[in-house]
C-alpha positions as CSV (number, residue, x, y, z in Angstrom):
1,X,35.8,-7.5,-12.7
2,X,32.6,-9.2,-11.5
3,X,29.5,-8.3,-13.5
4,X,27.2,-7.9,-10.6
5,X,29.7,-5.7,-8.7
6,X,30.1,-3.5,-11.8
7,X,26.3,-3.1,-12.0
8,X,26.0,-2.2,-8.3
9,X,28.6,0.5,-8.8
10,X,26.8,1.8,-11.9
11,X,23.5,1.8,-10.1
12,X,24.8,3.6,-7.0
13,X,26.6,6.2,-9.1
14,X,23.5,7.2,-11.1
15,X,22.5,10.8,-10.2
16,X,18.8,10.0,-10.5
17,X,19.2,7.2,-7.9
18,X,21.0,9.6,-5.6
19,X,18.4,12.2,-6.1
20,X,15.6,9.8,-5.3
21,X,17.4,8.7,-2.1
22,X,17.7,12.4,-1.0
23,X,14.0,12.9,-1.7
24,X,13.3,9.7,0.3
25,X,15.2,11.1,3.3
26,X,13.6,14.5,3.0
27,X,10.1,13.1,2.8
28,X,10.7,10.9,5.9
29,X,12.3,13.9,7.7
30,X,9.3,16.2,7.1
31,X,6.8,13.5,8.1
32,X,8.8,12.8,11.4
33,X,9.2,16.5,12.2
34,X,5.5,17.2,11.6
35,X,4.5,14.3,13.8
36,X,6.9,15.3,16.5
37,X,5.7,18.9,16.5
38,X,2.0,17.9,16.6
39,X,2.3,15.4,19.5
40,X,2.9,15.6,23.3
41,X,3.2,13.3,26.2
42,X,-0.3,13.1,27.8
43,X,-0.6,14.2,31.4
44,X,-2.0,11.9,34.2
45,X,-5.3,13.8,34.1
46,X,-5.6,13.3,30.3
47,X,-5.0,9.6,30.7
48,X,-7.7,9.4,33.4
49,X,-10.2,11.3,31.3
50,X,-9.5,9.2,28.3
51,X,-9.9,5.9,30.3
52,X,-13.2,7.2,31.7
53,X,-14.5,8.1,28.2
54,X,-13.4,4.7,26.8
55,X,-15.3,2.9,29.6
56,X,-18.4,5.0,29.0
57,X,-18.2,4.2,25.3
58,X,-18.0,0.5,26.0
59,X,-21.0,0.7,28.3
60,X,-23.0,2.6,25.8
61,X,-22.1,0.1,23.1
62,X,-23.3,-2.8,25.3
63,X,-26.5,-0.9,26.1
64,X,-27.2,-0.3,22.4
65,X,-26.6,-3.9,21.6
66,X,-29.0,-5.1,24.3
67,X,-31.7,-2.7,23.1
68,X,-31.2,-4.0,19.6
69,X,-31.6,-7.6,20.8
70,X,-34.8,-6.7,22.8
71,X,-36.3,-5.1,19.7
72,X,-35.6,-8.3,17.7
73,X,-37.5,-10.2,20.4
74,X,-40.5,-7.9,19.8
75,X,-40.1,-5.4,22.6
76,X,-41.1,-1.8,21.9
77,X,-38.4,0.9,22.2
78,X,-38.9,4.4,23.4
79,X,-39.0,7.1,20.8
80,X,-35.8,8.8,22.1
81,X,-33.6,5.7,21.5
82,X,-35.3,4.1,18.5
83,X,-33.3,6.2,16.0
84,X,-30.0,5.2,17.6
85,X,-30.5,1.4,17.3
86,X,-29.3,0.0,13.9
87,X,-31.3,-2.5,11.9
88,X,-28.5,-5.1,12.1
89,X,-27.5,-5.9,15.6
90,X,-24.2,-7.3,14.5
91,X,-23.0,-3.7,13.8
92,X,-23.0,-3.0,17.6
93,X,-22.1,-6.4,18.9
94,X,-18.9,-6.0,20.9
95,X,-18.0,-9.6,20.3
96,X,-17.9,-9.1,16.5
97,X,-16.0,-5.8,16.5
98,X,-12.3,-5.7,15.7
99,X,-11.6,-4.1,19.0
100,X,-13.5,-2.3,21.8
101,X,-13.1,1.5,22.4
102,X,-9.8,2.1,24.3
103,X,-8.3,5.1,26.0
104,X,-6.1,5.9,23.0
105,X,-9.2,6.7,21.0
106,X,-9.9,9.7,23.2
107,X,-6.4,11.2,23.4
108,X,-6.2,14.3,21.3
109,X,-2.9,15.7,20.0
110,X,-1.0,12.6,21.1
111,X,0.9,10.4,18.6
112,X,0.1,6.7,19.3
113,X,2.4,4.3,17.4
114,X,0.1,1.3,17.6
115,X,-2.7,3.4,16.1
116,X,-0.7,5.2,13.4
117,X,1.9,2.6,12.3
118,X,-0.2,1.0,9.6
119,X,-1.0,4.3,7.9
120,X,2.6,5.4,8.1
121,X,3.7,2.1,6.6
122,X,1.3,2.6,3.6
123,X,2.9,6.0,3.0
124,X,6.4,4.3,3.1
125,X,5.4,1.6,0.7
126,X,3.8,4.1,-1.7
127,X,7.0,6.1,-1.8
128,X,9.2,3.0,-2.2
129,X,7.0,1.7,-5.0
130,X,7.4,5.0,-6.8
131,X,11.1,4.9,-6.1
132,X,11.4,1.4,-7.5
133,X,9.4,2.0,-10.7
134,X,11.3,5.2,-11.6
135,X,14.7,3.9,-10.7
136,X,14.0,0.6,-12.6
137,X,12.9,2.5,-15.7
138,X,15.7,5.0,-15.7
139,X,18.4,2.4,-14.9
140,X,17.9,0.4,-18.1
141,X,16.3,3.1,-20.2
142,X,19.2,5.5,-19.9
143,X,21.8,2.8,-20.7
144,X,19.8,1.7,-23.8
145,X,19.4,5.2,-25.1
146,X,23.0,6.3,-24.4
147,X,24.7,3.2,-25.8
148,X,25.9,2.1,-22.4
149,X,24.5,-1.4,-22.9
150,X,26.4,-1.7,-26.2
151,X,29.7,-0.8,-24.4
152,X,28.9,-3.4,-21.7
153,X,28.2,-6.1,-24.3
154,X,31.6,-5.5,-25.9
155,X,33.1,-6.5,-22.6
156,X,30.6,-9.3,-21.8
157,X,29.0,-10.4,-25.1
158,X,26.2,-12.4,-23.5
159,X,22.9,-10.5,-23.8
160,X,20.8,-12.6,-21.4
161,X,23.5,-12.6,-18.7
162,X,23.9,-8.9,-18.9
163,X,20.2,-8.1,-18.8
164,X,19.7,-10.6,-16.0
165,X,22.5,-9.1,-14.0
166,X,21.0,-5.7,-14.4
167,X,17.6,-6.8,-13.3
168,X,19.0,-8.9,-10.4
169,X,21.2,-6.0,-9.2
170,X,18.2,-3.6,-9.5
171,X,15.9,-5.9,-7.4
172,X,18.6,-6.5,-4.8
173,X,19.4,-2.9,-4.5
174,X,15.7,-1.9,-4.2
175,X,15.1,-4.6,-1.6
176,X,18.1,-3.4,0.4
177,X,17.0,0.2,0.3
178,X,13.4,-0.9,1.3
179,X,14.6,-2.9,4.3
180,X,16.9,-0.2,5.6
181,X,14.4,2.6,4.9
182,X,11.6,0.6,6.7
183,X,13.8,-0.1,9.8
184,X,14.9,3.6,10.0
185,X,11.4,4.9,9.3
186,X,9.4,2.8,11.7
187,X,12.2,3.0,14.3
188,X,12.1,6.8,14.2
189,X,8.3,6.9,14.8
190,X,8.6,4.3,17.5
191,X,11.1,6.6,19.2
192,X,8.8,9.6,18.7
193,X,6.0,7.7,20.4
194,X,8.2,7.1,23.5
195,X,9.5,10.7,23.6
196,X,6.4,12.7,22.6
197,X,3.5,10.4,22.6
198,X,2.4,6.9,23.6
199,X,3.6,3.5,22.2
200,X,0.1,1.9,22.5
201,X,-0.5,-1.8,22.7
202,X,2.5,-3.4,20.9
203,X,1.7,-7.1,21.3
204,X,2.5,-10.0,19.1
205,X,-0.7,-9.6,17.1
206,X,0.2,-6.0,16.3
207,X,3.7,-6.9,15.1
208,X,2.5,-9.9,13.2
209,X,-0.1,-7.9,11.3
210,X,2.3,-5.0,10.6
211,X,5.0,-7.5,9.5
212,X,2.5,-9.2,7.1
213,X,1.6,-5.8,5.6
214,X,5.2,-4.9,5.2
215,X,6.0,-8.2,3.5
216,X,3.2,-7.8,1.0
217,X,4.2,-4.2,0.5
218,X,7.8,-5.2,-0.3
219,X,6.5,-7.7,-2.9
220,X,4.5,-4.9,-4.5
221,X,7.5,-2.6,-4.6
222,X,9.6,-5.3,-6.3
223,X,6.9,-6.1,-8.8
224,X,6.6,-2.4,-9.8
225,X,10.4,-2.1,-10.0
226,X,10.4,-5.1,-12.4
227,X,7.5,-3.6,-14.4
228,X,9.4,-0.3,-14.8
229,X,12.5,-2.1,-15.9
230,X,10.7,-4.4,-18.4
231,X,8.6,-1.6,-20.0
232,X,11.6,0.6,-20.4
233,X,13.5,-2.3,-22.0
234,X,10.7,-2.9,-24.5
235,X,10.5,0.8,-25.3
236,X,14.3,1.4,-25.2
237,X,13.8,4.6,-23.2
238,X,12.9,5.7,-19.7
239,X,10.0,7.8,-21.1
240,X,8.5,4.6,-22.5
241,X,7.8,3.4,-19.0
242,X,6.6,6.8,-17.8
243,X,4.3,7.1,-20.9
244,X,2.9,3.6,-20.5
245,X,2.0,4.0,-16.8
246,X,0.5,7.5,-17.4
247,X,-1.5,6.2,-20.4
248,X,-2.8,3.2,-18.4
249,X,-3.9,5.4,-15.5
250,X,-5.6,8.0,-17.7
251,X,-7.1,5.8,-20.4
252,X,-8.0,2.7,-18.3
253,X,-8.2,3.5,-14.6
254,X,-10.0,6.8,-15.2
255,X,-11.5,6.8,-18.6
256,X,-12.6,3.2,-18.9
257,X,-13.8,3.2,-15.3
258,X,-16.1,6.2,-16.1
259,X,-17.4,4.5,-19.3
260,X,-18.1,1.2,-17.4
261,X,-20.0,3.2,-14.7
262,X,-22.1,4.9,-17.4
263,X,-22.8,1.5,-19.1
264,X,-23.6,0.0,-15.7
265,X,-21.0,-2.8,-16.0
266,X,-21.0,-5.2,-13.1
267,X,-18.0,-5.2,-10.8
268,X,-15.7,-2.9,-12.8
269,X,-13.1,-3.0,-10.0
270,X,-12.2,-6.6,-11.0
271,X,-10.8,-5.2,-14.3
272,X,-8.5,-2.6,-12.7
273,X,-5.0,-3.5,-11.7
274,X,-5.2,-0.9,-8.9
275,X,-7.8,-3.1,-7.2
276,X,-5.4,-6.1,-7.1
277,X,-2.5,-3.9,-5.9
278,X,-4.7,-2.6,-3.1
279,X,-5.8,-6.1,-2.2
280,X,-2.2,-7.3,-2.1
281,X,-1.2,-4.5,0.1
282,X,-4.1,-4.7,2.5
283,X,-4.6,-8.4,2.5
284,X,-8.2,-8.1,1.6
285,X,-10.4,-5.3,0.1
286,X,-14.1,-5.3,-0.1
287,X,-16.4,-3.9,-2.8
288,X,-20.1,-3.3,-3.1
289,X,-21.9,-3.9,-6.4
290,X,-24.6,-1.1,-6.5
291,X,-26.1,-2.5,-9.7
292,X,-27.9,-5.2,-7.7
293,X,-28.9,-2.7,-5.0
294,X,-32.7,-2.3,-4.9
295,X,-34.3,0.0,-2.3
296,X,-37.4,-1.2,-0.5
297,X,-39.1,1.4,1.6
298,X,-36.8,4.1,3.0
299,X,-33.7,2.4,4.3
300,X,-33.4,-1.1,3.1
301,X,-31.1,-2.2,0.3
302,X,-30.3,-5.6,-1.1
303,X,-27.0,-5.7,-2.9
304,X,-24.0,-7.8,-3.7
305,X,-20.9,-7.5,-1.6
306,X,-17.7,-9.1,-2.8
307,X,-14.0,-9.0,-2.0
308,X,-10.5,-9.5,-3.4
309,X,-7.8,-11.2,-1.3
310,X,-4.1,-11.0,-1.6
311,X,-3.4,-14.5,-2.8
312,X,-5.2,-14.4,-6.2
313,X,-4.1,-10.8,-6.6
314,X,-0.5,-11.8,-6.1
315,X,-0.8,-14.5,-8.7
316,X,-2.3,-12.1,-11.2
317,X,0.3,-9.4,-10.7
318,X,3.1,-12.0,-10.8
319,X,1.7,-13.4,-14.1
320,X,1.5,-9.9,-15.7
321,X,5.0,-9.0,-14.4
322,X,6.4,-12.3,-15.6
323,X,4.9,-11.8,-19.1
324,X,6.3,-8.3,-19.4
325,X,9.7,-9.4,-18.2
326,X,9.7,-12.4,-20.6
327,X,8.8,-10.1,-23.5
328,X,11.5,-7.7,-22.5
329,X,14.2,-10.4,-22.5
330,X,13.0,-11.8,-25.9
331,X,13.0,-8.3,-27.4
332,X,16.5,-7.5,-26.0
333,X,17.9,-10.8,-27.3
334,X,16.6,-10.2,-30.9
335,X,17.0,-6.4,-31.1
336,X,19.6,-4.5,-33.0
337,X,21.1,-2.3,-30.3
338,X,23.3,-0.2,-32.6
């Protein structure tokens, strides 16, 4: 019997995996039903009103930008408009904005796929990441605790091959579930948008950005799956992985962050793995260092803005995951499994 095929059968037969798949379907079903119930096809009058409001918003934005430029040239502004003009004209420069106001921004009670797809994708990736971590930890943890690995080694007495087959099967199965779930999930909401909402502007730029986010999210899912597998292997039990992640979140992400804020540590986010995970998923995430913020007068602040991008974040997370996985393989090779 092929080792990988045997592991696939074992993975699919696990009740916990089946339970997680059922929960995945239920979560998606509830989200889709809620979206369907809260949306409707806009009438012709609603579309006309939304288009008029969007046009008025664009005109007002241009007007505010022109007033801001006039003030920078030394012109005096009337008292009734002075409070609506920002100090930085780039904030209201239409050419620098990601996009101008569109009719979709003024449609209420209408699901617009182009506007909501990114947020829905984040929810999907979060669930898949949880799925991967728990399944990865339970898959190896239960076998180590119950003696299943020992029985498998009696049939195939090559430890590294057995553990590698388990990890490869786990990652392949998680990737397959992620791809199928993503297609079904986004396809369902695309269909809802056509039946009870609006598709929005689905051009090449939209699909490219959504695909890039999905690709980075899949990497994050596979990394967390590997971490769950590695920590459970090191601890010889599923609870080891659960305890490790809970301890990290409580002690470091919450406790240490609070202590660093009290001690006024510069850029504490750079010491948190959650910052790098968020940067990987979003592509880029910005932070503001308030330690360097000094107020002058009533509304001016000089501070230090900085950002994390997905490339260095991926390298860091890959290095950490690789180190944990390497340690797990070394421990598994040397450990007495009886």
